[in-house]
Chimera marker file (.cmm) of the C-alpha trace (Angstrom):
<marker_set name="trace">
<marker id="1" x="-12.562" y="-89.815" z="-123.781" r="1" g="1" b="0" radius="0.5"/>
<marker id="2" x="-12.175" y="-92.522" z="-126.392" r="1" g="1" b="0" radius="0.5"/>
<marker id="3" x="-9.121" y="-93.356" z="-128.467" r="1" g="1" b="0" radius="0.5"/>
<marker id="4" x="-10.735" y="-91.809" z="-131.526" r="1" g="1" b="0" radius="0.5"/>
<marker id="5" x="-11.386" y="-88.534" z="-129.688" r="1" g="1" b="0" radius="0.5"/>
<marker id="6" x="-7.809" y="-88.426" z="-128.404" r="1" g="1" b="0" radius="0.5"/>
<marker id="7" x="-6.449" y="-89.204" z="-131.873" r="1" g="1" b="0" radius="0.5"/>
<marker id="8" x="-8.570" y="-86.539" z="-133.538" r="1" g="1" b="0" radius="0.5"/>
<marker id="9" x="-7.538" y="-84.026" z="-130.866" r="1" g="1" b="0" radius="0.5"/>
<marker id="10" x="-3.878" y="-84.823" z="-131.421" r="1" g="1" b="0" radius="0.5"/>
<marker id="11" x="-4.178" y="-84.514" z="-135.199" r="1" g="1" b="0" radius="0.5"/>
<marker id="12" x="-6.109" y="-81.274" z="-134.886" r="1" g="1" b="0" radius="0.5"/>
<marker id="13" x="-3.544" y="-79.675" z="-132.594" r="1" g="1" b="0" radius="0.5"/>
<marker id="14" x="-0.690" y="-80.893" z="-134.788" r="1" g="1" b="0" radius="0.5"/>
<marker id="15" x="-2.507" y="-79.550" z="-137.847" r="1" g="1" b="0" radius="0.5"/>
<marker id="16" x="-2.946" y="-76.149" z="-136.218" r="1" g="1" b="0" radius="0.5"/>
<marker id="17" x="0.700" y="-76.022" z="-135.149" r="1" g="1" b="0" radius="0.5"/>
<marker id="18" x="2.163" y="-77.054" z="-138.486" r="1" g="1" b="0" radius="0.5"/>
<marker id="19" x="-0.564" y="-75.952" z="-140.857" r="1" g="1" b="0" radius="0.5"/>
<marker id="20" x="-1.733" y="-72.607" z="-139.571" r="1" g="1" b="0" radius="0.5"/>
<marker id="21" x="1.339" y="-71.539" z="-137.612" r="1" g="1" b="0" radius="0.5"/>
<marker id="22" x="3.870" y="-73.292" z="-139.844" r="1" g="1" b="0" radius="0.5"/>
<marker id="23" x="2.331" y="-72.555" z="-143.276" r="1" g="1" b="0" radius="0.5"/>
<marker id="24" x="1.966" y="-76.169" z="-144.415" r="1" g="1" b="0" radius="0.5"/>
<marker id="25" x="-1.035" y="-76.603" z="-146.714" r="1" g="1" b="0" radius="0.5"/>
<marker id="26" x="-1.374" y="-80.352" z="-146.066" r="1" g="1" b="0" radius="0.5"/>
<marker id="27" x="-1.383" y="-79.925" z="-142.270" r="1" g="1" b="0" radius="0.5"/>
<marker id="28" x="-3.843" y="-77.046" z="-142.615" r="1" g="1" b="0" radius="0.5"/>
<marker id="29" x="-6.309" y="-79.404" z="-144.285" r="1" g="1" b="0" radius="0.5"/>
<marker id="30" x="-5.673" y="-82.035" z="-141.620" r="1" g="1" b="0" radius="0.5"/>
<marker id="31" x="-6.634" y="-79.423" z="-139.008" r="1" g="1" b="0" radius="0.5"/>
<marker id="32" x="-9.788" y="-78.432" z="-140.909" r="1" g="1" b="0" radius="0.5"/>
<marker id="33" x="-10.939" y="-82.016" z="-141.521" r="1" g="1" b="0" radius="0.5"/>
<marker id="34" x="-10.329" y="-83.120" z="-137.929" r="1" g="1" b="0" radius="0.5"/>
<marker id="35" x="-12.158" y="-80.031" z="-136.634" r="1" g="1" b="0" radius="0.5"/>
<marker id="36" x="-15.181" y="-80.931" z="-138.792" r="1" g="1" b="0" radius="0.5"/>
<marker id="37" x="-15.062" y="-84.595" z="-137.715" r="1" g="1" b="0" radius="0.5"/>
<marker id="38" x="-14.970" y="-83.641" z="-134.042" r="1" g="1" b="0" radius="0.5"/>
<marker id="39" x="-17.975" y="-81.338" z="-134.459" r="1" g="1" b="0" radius="0.5"/>
<marker id="40" x="-19.931" y="-84.040" z="-136.292" r="1" g="1" b="0" radius="0.5"/>
<marker id="41" x="-19.120" y="-86.561" z="-133.549" r="1" g="1" b="0" radius="0.5"/>
<marker id="42" x="-20.304" y="-84.066" z="-130.936" r="1" g="1" b="0" radius="0.5"/>
<marker id="43" x="-23.619" y="-83.515" z="-132.731" r="1" g="1" b="0" radius="0.5"/>
<marker id="44" x="-24.263" y="-87.193" z="-133.466" r="1" g="1" b="0" radius="0.5"/>
<marker id="45" x="-23.202" y="-88.433" z="-130.047" r="1" g="1" b="0" radius="0.5"/>
<marker id="46" x="-20.437" y="-90.569" z="-128.684" r="1" g="1" b="0" radius="0.5"/>
<marker id="47" x="-19.726" y="-94.230" z="-128.968" r="1" g="1" b="0" radius="0.5"/>
<marker id="48" x="-21.968" y="-96.665" z="-127.091" r="1" g="1" b="0" radius="0.5"/>
<marker id="49" x="-20.691" y="-97.591" z="-123.645" r="1" g="1" b="0" radius="0.5"/>
<marker id="50" x="-20.925" y="-101.108" z="-122.208" r="1" g="1" b="0" radius="0.5"/>
<marker id="51" x="-22.306" y="-100.773" z="-118.692" r="1" g="1" b="0" radius="0.5"/>
<marker id="52" x="-22.950" y="-104.437" z="-117.882" r="1" g="1" b="0" radius="0.5"/>
<marker id="53" x="-21.809" y="-107.750" z="-119.277" r="1" g="1" b="0" radius="0.5"/>
<marker id="54" x="-22.791" y="-111.071" z="-117.795" r="1" g="1" b="0" radius="0.5"/>
<marker id="55" x="-24.795" y="-114.243" z="-118.137" r="1" g="1" b="0" radius="0.5"/>
<marker id="56" x="-28.440" y="-114.672" z="-117.217" r="1" g="1" b="0" radius="0.5"/>
<marker id="57" x="-29.498" y="-117.823" z="-115.437" r="1" g="1" b="0" radius="0.5"/>
<marker id="58" x="-32.892" y="-119.432" z="-116.085" r="1" g="1" b="0" radius="0.5"/>
<marker id="59" x="-35.606" y="-117.361" z="-114.453" r="1" g="1" b="0" radius="0.5"/>
<marker id="60" x="-33.554" y="-114.154" z="-114.346" r="1" g="1" b="0" radius="0.5"/>
<marker id="61" x="-34.489" y="-111.058" z="-116.314" r="1" g="1" b="0" radius="0.5"/>
<marker id="62" x="-32.832" y="-107.833" z="-117.298" r="1" g="1" b="0" radius="0.5"/>
<marker id="63" x="-34.406" y="-104.487" z="-118.109" r="1" g="1" b="0" radius="0.5"/>
<marker id="64" x="-32.827" y="-102.320" z="-120.779" r="1" g="1" b="0" radius="0.5"/>
<marker id="65" x="-33.486" y="-98.585" z="-120.536" r="1" g="1" b="0" radius="0.5"/>
<marker id="66" x="-32.339" y="-95.591" z="-122.563" r="1" g="1" b="0" radius="0.5"/>
<marker id="67" x="-30.642" y="-92.588" z="-120.997" r="1" g="1" b="0" radius="0.5"/>
<marker id="68" x="-30.438" y="-89.185" z="-122.652" r="1" g="1" b="0" radius="0.5"/>
<marker id="69" x="-26.913" y="-88.599" z="-123.950" r="1" g="1" b="0" radius="0.5"/>
<marker id="70" x="-25.121" y="-85.621" z="-122.506" r="1" g="1" b="0" radius="0.5"/>
<marker id="71" x="-22.089" y="-84.016" z="-124.100" r="1" g="1" b="0" radius="0.5"/>
<marker id="72" x="-20.692" y="-81.236" z="-121.998" r="1" g="1" b="0" radius="0.5"/>
<marker id="73" x="-23.144" y="-78.915" z="-120.250" r="1" g="1" b="0" radius="0.5"/>
<marker id="74" x="-25.977" y="-79.201" z="-122.812" r="1" g="1" b="0" radius="0.5"/>
<marker id="75" x="-28.319" y="-82.054" z="-123.691" r="1" g="1" b="0" radius="0.5"/>
<marker id="76" x="-28.086" y="-83.314" z="-127.268" r="1" g="1" b="0" radius="0.5"/>
<marker id="77" x="-30.957" y="-85.791" z="-127.484" r="1" g="1" b="0" radius="0.5"/>
<marker id="78" x="-34.342" y="-85.743" z="-125.872" r="1" g="1" b="0" radius="0.5"/>
<marker id="79" x="-36.247" y="-82.738" z="-124.647" r="1" g="1" b="0" radius="0.5"/>
<marker id="80" x="-34.442" y="-79.443" z="-125.110" r="1" g="1" b="0" radius="0.5"/>
<marker id="81" x="-34.110" y="-77.112" z="-122.146" r="1" g="1" b="0" radius="0.5"/>
<marker id="82" x="-35.983" y="-73.862" z="-122.259" r="1" g="1" b="0" radius="0.5"/>
<marker id="83" x="-34.322" y="-70.896" z="-120.612" r="1" g="1" b="0" radius="0.5"/>
<link id1="1" id2="2" r="1" g="1" b="0" radius="0.2"/>
<link id1="2" id2="3" r="1" g="1" b="0" radius="0.2"/>
<link id1="3" id2="4" r="1" g="1" b="0" radius="0.2"/>
<link id1="4" id2="5" r="1" g="1" b="0" radius="0.2"/>
<link id1="5" id2="6" r="1" g="1" b="0" radius="0.2"/>
<link id1="6" id2="7" r="1" g="1" b="0" radius="0.2"/>
<link id1="7" id2="8" r="1" g="1" b="0" radius="0.2"/>
<link id1="8" id2="9" r="1" g="1" b="0" radius="0.2"/>
<link id1="9" id2="10" r="1" g="1" b="0" radius="0.2"/>
<link id1="10" id2="11" r="1" g="1" b="0" radius="0.2"/>
<link id1="11" id2="12" r="1" g="1" b="0" radius="0.2"/>
<link id1="12" id2="13" r="1" g="1" b="0" radius="0.2"/>
<link id1="13" id2="14" r="1" g="1" b="0" radius="0.2"/>
<link id1="14" id2="15" r="1" g="1" b="0" radius="0.2"/>
<link id1="15" id2="16" r="1" g="1" b="0" radius="0.2"/>
<link id1="16" id2="17" r="1" g="1" b="0" radius="0.2"/>
<link id1="17" id2="18" r="1" g="1" b="0" radius="0.2"/>
<link id1="18" id2="19" r="1" g="1" b="0" radius="0.2"/>
<link id1="19" id2="20" r="1" g="1" b="0" radius="0.2"/>
<link id1="20" id2="21" r="1" g="1" b="0" radius="0.2"/>
<link id1="21" id2="22" r="1" g="1" b="0" radius="0.2"/>
<link id1="22" id2="23" r="1" g="1" b="0" radius="0.2"/>
<link id1="23" id2="24" r="1" g="1" b="0" radius="0.2"/>
<link id1="24" id2="25" r="1" g="1" b="0" radius="0.2"/>
<link id1="25" id2="26" r="1" g="1" b="0" radius="0.2"/>
<link id1="26" id2="27" r="1" g="1" b="0" radius="0.2"/>
<link id1="27" id2="28" r="1" g="1" b="0" radius="0.2"/>
<link id1="28" id2="29" r="1" g="1" b="0" radius="0.2"/>
<link id1="29" id2="30" r="1" g="1" b="0" radius="0.2"/>
<link id1="30" id2="31" r="1" g="1" b="0" radius="0.2"/>
<link id1="31" id2="32" r="1" g="1" b="0" radius="0.2"/>
<link id1="32" id2="33" r="1" g="1" b="0" radius="0.2"/>
<link id1="33" id2="34" r="1" g="1" b="0" radius="0.2"/>
<link id1="34" id2="35" r="1" g="1" b="0" radius="0.2"/>
<link id1="35" id2="36" r="1" g="1" b="0" radius="0.2"/>
<link id1="36" id2="37" r="1" g="1" b="0" radius="0.2"/>
<link id1="37" id2="38" r="1" g="1" b="0" radius="0.2"/>
<link id1="38" id2="39" r="1" g="1" b="0" radius="0.2"/>
<link id1="39" id2="40" r="1" g="1" b="0" radius="0.2"/>
<link id1="40" id2="41" r="1" g="1" b="0" radius="0.2"/>
<link id1="41" id2="42" r="1" g="1" b="0" radius="0.2"/>
<link id1="42" id2="43" r="1" g="1" b="0" radius="0.2"/>
<link id1="43" id2="44" r="1" g="1" b="0" radius="0.2"/>
<link id1="44" id2="45" r="1" g="1" b="0" radius="0.2"/>
<link id1="45" id2="46" r="1" g="1" b="0" radius="0.2"/>
<link id1="46" id2="47" r="1" g="1" b="0" radius="0.2"/>
<link id1="47" id2="48" r="1" g="1" b="0" radius="0.2"/>
<link id1="48" id2="49" r="1" g="1" b="0" radius="0.2"/>
<link id1="49" id2="50" r="1" g="1" b="0" radius="0.2"/>
<link id1="50" id2="51" r="1" g="1" b="0" radius="0.2"/>
<link id1="51" id2="52" r="1" g="1" b="0" radius="0.2"/>
<link id1="52" id2="53" r="1" g="1" b="0" radius="0.2"/>
<link id1="53" id2="54" r="1" g="1" b="0" radius="0.2"/>
<link id1="54" id2="55" r="1" g="1" b="0" radius="0.2"/>
<link id1="55" id2="56" r="1" g="1" b="0" radius="0.2"/>
<link id1="56" id2="57" r="1" g="1" b="0" radius="0.2"/>
<link id1="57" id2="58" r="1" g="1" b="0" radius="0.2"/>
<link id1="58" id2="59" r="1" g="1" b="0" radius="0.2"/>
<link id1="59" id2="60" r="1" g="1" b="0" radius="0.2"/>
<link id1="60" id2="61" r="1" g="1" b="0" radius="0.2"/>
<link id1="61" id2="62" r="1" g="1" b="0" radius="0.2"/>
<link id1="62" id2="63" r="1" g="1" b="0" radius="0.2"/>
<link id1="63" id2="64" r="1" g="1" b="0" radius="0.2"/>
<link id1="64" id2="65" r="1" g="1" b="0" radius="0.2"/>
<link id1="65" id2="66" r="1" g="1" b="0" radius="0.2"/>
<link id1="66" id2="67" r="1" g="1" b="0" radius="0.2"/>
<link id1="67" id2="68" r="1" g="1" b="0" radius="0.2"/>
<link id1="68" id2="69" r="1" g="1" b="0" radius="0.2"/>
<link id1="69" id2="70" r="1" g="1" b="0" radius="0.2"/>
<link id1="70" id2="71" r="1" g="1" b="0" radius="0.2"/>
<link id1="71" id2="72" r="1" g="1" b="0" radius="0.2"/>
<link id1="72" id2="73" r="1" g="1" b="0" radius="0.2"/>
<link id1="73" id2="74" r="1" g="1" b="0" radius="0.2"/>
<link id1="74" id2="75" r="1" g="1" b="0" radius="0.2"/>
<link id1="75" id2="76" r="1" g="1" b="0" radius="0.2"/>
<link id1="76" id2="77" r="1" g="1" b="0" radius="0.2"/>
<link id1="77" id2="78" r="1" g="1" b="0" radius="0.2"/>
<link id1="78" id2="79" r="1" g="1" b="0" radius="0.2"/>
<link id1="79" id2="80" r="1" g="1" b="0" radius="0.2"/>
<link id1="80" id2="81" r="1" g="1" b="0" radius="0.2"/>
<link id1="81" id2="82" r="1" g="1" b="0" radius="0.2"/>
<link id1="82" id2="83" r="1" g="1" b="0" radius="0.2"/>
</marker_set>
């Protein structure tokens, strides 16, 4: 979980506590906006992850491949599962 995800989760829970349970209009909107942002991030996909960093020497090669992103139990990009 990235810093952004943790921050949005914290703001969303604080917004629910103070906005919905505590009747604060500003915190209510913080909860709504962070909820929407988290859903958009889930649909779009996460942040890119660095899996290797190093130098190539003359004559060496590297192959770059793309993996299907997975968020939770369902696949978000690529071929959809049929049930």
